[in-house]
N, C-alpha and C positions, 0 to 999 in steps of 0.2 A: 657878771658877764655870762651870757648863755653860751652853751656849747655850739660850735659850728659843725658843718657836715663832716669835716675831717676828724674832729673830736669824737663825734658819734661813731664814725668808721672804726676808730681804734678801740673804743669801748665795746663795740659789738664784736670785733675780732677777739678781744680779751674774753668776752663771755663765751665765745666758741672754743676757748682754750689756747689761743695763740699767745705765746710768751716771747717770741723772737721774730724779728723781721730783718732780712738781709737786703741791702740796697745801696743806692748812690743818689745824692740830691741833684736838684736842678730847678730852674725857675718854674717849669711847668708842673712841678709837684710840691711847690713851696708850702701850700696850705697844709698838706699832709705832714710835712716835716716839722712845721710849727706845732702841730698836734702831737707828733712823736716826742717832741721836747717836753710838752706838758704831761705826757703820759709815760714818762721814763720810769716811773715806779711800777708800771703795769706791764709794759712791753719793752724788751731790750732791743735796741737797734744796733745792728752790726754794719759798719761802713766798710765796703770793699774797695778795691782799686778799679774795678770794671764791672759794669752791670751784668756781663755774661757770668762772672763769678757769682754774683748774687743769685742768679737763676740756678746755677749748678748747686750752690749751697742749699737752696730751698729744696731741690730734688733730693740731695743727700740727707738733709734733715728728715724728710719723709721716709727715706730708706732706713735710717738708723734709729728712728723713734716710733714710726707708725702714725705720726701726726701729720697734719697738713703743713706743708712748707709754704712760707709766704715771702715774696720778694717785691721790691718797689723800685720804680725808676721814673724819670722825668719823661716828658713828651718827646716826640721825634726821635733823635738819635739814641736817647736812653732806652726808650721802648724797643727800638730795633735791636740794640745790643743784648737784650734779654733772650732773644729768640733761640739761640743755640742751646742754652741751658734748659729752656722750656721744652724744646723738642727732645732733649735727653729724658726729661720727666715723662713726656707723652709716650715715647717708645718703650720706656721701662714701667709704664702703668703706675706712676706715682701721683698722689694727690698734692697739687701745687696750685696756689692762687697768686696771680701776678696783679699788682696794682700799679697802674700807669697814669701819668698826667696827660692832659690834652690842652690845646689852646682854648681861650675863652669862647663860649658858644657863639658870640656875635661875630667872631672872626672866621668861623668854620665855613669852608667853601670859598674863601677869599684869597687863596694862595698865600696864606700868612706864613711868616717865618716858623720853621719847625712844624708846620701843619702836615701831618701824615694821616691817611685814612686808616686809623688804628683798628677799627672793627674789621676791615678787610685784611689788614696785616695779620691779625691774630686769629682769623676765622678758621684756619687749619689747625694750628697748634693748640688752640683752645676751643676746638669745635663743639665740645659739649656745652660750653657756656661762655660767651663774651658779650658784654653789654656796657653801654656808656650811661653814666648817671646824668640825666639832663635836668632833674629837679630834685631838691632836697628830700622830698617825701619818698623818692625811689630808693634811697641808700639802704634802708633797712632790708627790704626784700632782695636787693641785688647782692648784698653781703651774705645774707642767709642762704640764698640759692647757690652762690659761688662756693661757699664752704660745704654745703650739703652735697652738691653735685660732684665736687672734687673727691669727696670721700666715697660717695656711692658708686661713681664710675671709675675711680682710680685714675684720674686724668687731670689735665690742666684747665683751669678757668681763669678768666681775665676780667678785671674791673677797670674801666676807663673813667677818669674823673676830670672834666674840664676845670681849668684853673679858677674860674670865677665861682663855680659850684662848690669847690673845696672850702671856700671861706664864707659861704652863705650860712645863715642861721639854720641849725638842724630843725627838721619838722617831723612830727608824727603824722603818718598818713591819716587823712580825715576819714571818718566813717560815712562814706557815700559811694555811690555807684562809680566803678572804674578805678578803684584803689585796691592795693594789695596789703594784707596784714599778715605778715609772716612771723614765724617763731624760730627758736633756737633748738638744736639737738639732733643728733644722728647716732644711731647704733646699728652697726652692720648686722644684717639678719643671719640666722643660722641656715646656711645653704647646704643641703645634702641631697644626693640622688634618691630616686624611688627605690624601694626594696627590690623590685623585680630587676632593675638594671644592675644593682649591686650583685645580685645572684648570678646574672649573666656574666658579669665581669669575673666573679669568683670561679665560675665554671671554666672560663678560658684560662685563667691563671693556674688553676688546679690541674688542667690537662697538659700544661706545658712541661717539657722536660728540661729546657734550657731557657730560664727566664732572665731577662736583662731589665734593669730599671734605669730610667733617666730622670733626674730631679733638677728642678730649677729654683728660681727666686720664690715662686709660689709655695715652695715646700720648706722655706727657712724655719718656720715655726713647727714643723712636723718631724723633727729628728727622731724622736723615740718611735713614732709610728712607722716611719720609713725603715728603720733598722729591724723592727719586729716583723714587718712584712717580708723583708729580705731574708730574715732568718727562717721564716716559715717556708718560703718558696725556694730556698737555696740559691737566691739570685745574687748577682753582682750589681753594684750601684755606680753608674757614671753620673757626672755632674756637668751641667751647663755652667758657663762662667758666672752668671748671676747667682747660681746655687752653690757656689764653692763652699760656703759655710753651712750648708744644709746638713751635711754629715761629715764627721771627722775623717781626715786622711790617714789616721793611724789605725784604722780598721782594715783587716786583711782582705776583705772583699770589696772595698771601695776602689774602683779603677781610676778615679780622678777625672780630669776634664776630657771633653770630647770635641772633635772637630779638627781644623787645621792646627789649632793650638793644643790639641789634646794628646792623650797618651796611647801607646800601643795596646795596653790591655783593654781600654775602652773601645778602640777600633776593632780588635779581634772579637770582643764580646758581642758587639753589635753585628758583626759579620756572621757569627756562628749561632746566634740565639734563634729559638723558635717562637718566642713570646716576648713582647715588649710592653712594659708598664711605664708610661710617662706621667710624671706628677709635677704639676705646677711649672711647666717649662714651655717656652715657645722657641726652643733651639731651631735655628732656621735652615741648617745645611742638611738636606735630605740625603746627600751622598754618604753621610757618616751614620745614617740610620740603617736598619736592615733593608735589604732589597725588597721592593714591593712584592708581596705574595709569598715571601719566604718565612714570614713571622706573623703571628696573630697579634693584635694590638688592643690595649686598653689605655685610655687617657683620662686623667683627672685634672680639671681646671676650674677655677672659680668663674672664669669668663667664658661663656659659651661660644663667643666669637673665635676663640683660639683653638677650639677642638677640631681634630682631624684635618688640619691644614698642613702638617709636616709629614704625616704618615697616615694612610687610610685605616683608621681604627675600626674594630668591630663593635666596641662599646665605648661610648663617650659619656663620662660622668661629670655633670656640672655640680661642683661643690667645693667647699673648703677642703684643702688637702688633709689636714689632721683629722677633721671630723669624718671625712669620707673614708679614710684609711681605718679609723677606729671602728666604723660600721662594717668594713670589709673584712677585718681580721678574723672575727668569729666564723666567717664563711670559708676561710682558707684551710687547706689541709697541709700539715707539715710534711714536706718531702723527705723521705728516708734516704733516697738515692742522692749522694752528695758528690758524685764525680764531676759534675758541671761546676759546682762551687769550688771544689779542690783545684780544678784546672784554673779557675779565675784567680784564686789565691796564689797559686804558683806563678802565674803571669805577673801579678801585682808585685810579689816579692822580687822577682827578677828585674822588673821595671825600675823599682827603687834603686837597685844595685846599678843598673845601667845609667840612671840619672846621676848617681854619685860619681860613677866613673867618668861620665861626660863632663861633669862640673869640675873635676879635678884635673882634667887635661890642661896642658899649658896653652897659653894664648899670649897675644902681644898688645898690652902687657897683662891684662886681667881678663879671664874668662867670665863673661857676664852671668853665666849660670851659677858660678861659684858664689857670687855676691848674694844671691837669693838662697842658695843651698846652705850657706853658713848662717843665715838669719833664722831658719826654721827652728832649730833646737833652742834658740835664745828667746823665742817669743813668750811673753807672759800669757797666762791662761785667758785673761780677760781683755787682751789687746784688740784693737781695731785696725784693719789693714785696708788701704785704698790703693788703687792702681790706675795708671793712665793707659791710653791706647798707643801701641807701638810695639817694638820688639820686646820691651820689658814685660808686656802682657804674656808672652810665651813662658817666661821664667816664673812669673806669678802663677800662671795656670798649672804648670807642671811641677816646678821644684818646691814651691811653698807648701809646707804641710800645715793645714788648718787643724786645730784641735777643738774639742767641745768648749763652748763658752766664748769663743772668738767671734768677731763680726768682720765681714769683708764685703766690699762692693767696688764697682767701677761702672763706666758707661757701657751698657750692654747693647741694647737695640740700635742706638745711634753710633756707638763705638767712636765717639768723637775724641779728638785730642783736647787737652786742656782741663779736664775735669778732676784729675787726681789730687791736686793740691786743694782746690775748693771743697772736694769731698772730705779731705782730711780735716780741714778747718771746721766744717759743719759737724763732723763727728766729735771734734774736740769741744765745741760749744755745747753740744747735746750731752756729752759724757766727759766732763772736764776731769774726772778722777781716773780715766783710763789712758794708757799709752796708745797713741795713734801713730801709725807708720804709713807713709805714702811712697809708693814705688813709681818713679817718674823717669821717662826718657828725656834726653837733653832737648829734643824738639819741642815737647810739651812744656818743658821748663822755660824755654825761651819764648814760647807762644803766650803763656799766661802765668805760669808758676812763679817766675822771678818777681813780677809785680806784687804778687800776693805774699811774698816774704815780708813786705812792708806791713801788710795786714797782720801777719803773725807777730811781727815785732811790736805792733801797737797793742795787741790784746793778750799776749801769752801770760802776763803776770796775773791775770784774772783767774786762770785755771788752777784748780786745787792741785793737780799734778801737771807741772809745766811742760812735760815731755811731749813733743811732736817731732818726729823724725821724717825728713824728706830725703830719700835716697835718690840721687840723680845718676843715672847711667850715662856717663859722658863718653859717647862713641863717635862724636863729631859727624853724625850721619843720620838722616831720616831712615833708620835702618830697616824698619818693617816694610816700607814701600820699596826700598832698594832690593830686598830679597823677593818681594812680589814681582818686581820688574824682571828679575832673573828667572824665577821658578814658574811664574804664571804667564808672563808675556814673552819670555825668551829674549829679552833685551838686556844689553849690558847696563851697568850702573851709569846713570846720567849725572855726572858730577855737578853740573850747573843747578840741578834741582835738588840734589840729595845732600851735598856737603853742607855742614853747619859750621859756623864760626866756633872755634874753641873758646871757652869762657871759664874763668876761675870761679865756679859756683860756691865753693867753700869759702873763699875769700870774700865774696859778695855777702854771704851770710854774716860774716863777722862785721862787715860795714854797717849792717842794720841791727846789730846787737845780739845776734844769734851765735851759736857755736858752729864752726865750720871744721869738717874733717875731710881730708883728701887722701885717697889710697890709690897707688899706682903699682903696687906689687901684691901678688896673691897672698903672701904670708901676712900682710897687714890687715886683711879683711876681718878676721875673727876679732882682733883687738879693737878695730874701728867700730864694729857693732856693739861690743861690750861698753866702749866709751860712750857711744851715742845713747844706748839704753840706760846707762847710769848717769846721764847728764842732768844738770839742774835747770835746763832751759831747752827750747827747741833747737834742733840740729839739722844742718844740711850735710849729708854724707855723700861726697862726690867720689864715684868709682870710675876711674879712667879705664874704660873697657875697650875690648877688641871688637870692631864692627864686622869682622870677617867670620865670626863663629856663626854657623848657620842654624836658624830655628827649624830643625828638621820636622816635617810633618810625621804623624804616626805611621803613615804608609806612603811610600814614594811611588807615584804612578809613572807609567811610561811617558805620559804627556809632560809631567813635571821634570823628569830626568832629561827629556829631549829639550825642553825649554832652557833648562840649566846649562846643558851642553852648548846650546845655541848662543847663550849670553857670553860664555867663555870664548867660543870660537869667533864671536864678533869683536873681541878685544876688550872685555871688561877691564877697567883700569886696575882692579884688585885681583885679577885672575889667579896669579900664583898664590897669593895669601888665602884666598877662599878655597882653592883646591887643597892646600895643606890643612886648613882648619876643618874642611869637610871630611877629609880622610880620617882625621883624629876622632871625629864624632861618629862616623859610620862604623869604623872597625875597632 
């Protein structure tokens, strides 16, 4: 029996190095799933509970391996469900290829069941490359181009395959006019700036007395180079959320995260610096960068489109972060004056003490900061941490101490809820020997995470180290938005939109064969983490947390204070409790 188009698709993906595909079946993609069954010795298929999860996992696979992430879904609703996870990949510049089914070609344009204009649907999220295979001879070059463009452009590509084409006999493109004969293989080029531009950048950095660095996801592979540059320049290092693992938090001049979820030392460093060096980051909030005109700027990014759009830089260097910094280092002069560095180190030391004090303040019943604070010293050196979007992101950003050798990520550019558990599962499939911990809010857990406990229950026995911990911050509230309503809009909490049903997450975990641990007293937290980290299977650790502990910004503006007061005066239902909790955190 000859290979059909779907068989050829999987063989070609395997030749490109694809070892795993995440997805969910349906009749619009049956041909591909039949081929997946036949190719099970070559490509591992991971069945999720929802196509959105498959796309999140493909994005996370790319983040945690550097490989192309691949997801698959059926036509119509299945394809539509992929979109959120694919936009996560697009906005975080990750190479992902989505494979989706379509109705038979003869039915297209006939208002057929589940017929959706998929090319138009995916034209934005997969704007670099989205095409439909209309004849078997196309499959080779469409796969090759999707895989190559995804890697070259660090973006999403989409292959659409009508149901009838999937089962047609595979064809080699004939050698005649109007055909395409493509090949396999892509190696990223060595991209570095011109020597003249490097010297210009060095001159600016050498002239600065108070240098601040901001590093992001594009600097994750450049840890040694970043630290050497910071040492030469006497600089402090702030981190965008996606760059949390770029440099360890146990270094005295690493100021931590930046922005609304950031730290006071990062805010003060950016406010007072006279020179900014930004490496591999597209951090979006300009109000947390130096005021325009008060600092000179140098930026390094592999993507020229991202240069000088957050701050007007004097020198914009297009290049790989590590390679560019290595070329820059010999041009830098070691600064002997260290008062700027000493000031940063003093601020950082005081800040860690402040966070410790805040985390240990009493709450009703558990202070959410303490849950993360107690985790940091217990983290194994090679663990992987994922986080969801919500108030838990504040504590991940500030309280969690990353050390060298750890990996960490979350949805950055899209900042979508629902990605934390899929990210953790993808990390575990990619690195089954490492402990993976997901920090999740109850809103995200109810949105997508609970369903995927079934996926974890299905697969965990395959992992060489079975430990995957999902920490659920159960505060019965869509807490981040609640605080944004108060501090940004000046509105009281809107119970109808914000209150979440209380749910026994730990007990639910036990129903699906996992371990469940519930803590509702602060003195239980340390032991709960010890039990979870020492478990022989995946764990849901449910922390019954106080929703009224405020995620204080690094600097409270008059506008924020006014909005907060307005929310209270308008009769916020939790006014008394949030005033008490805020007083404990501020003073």
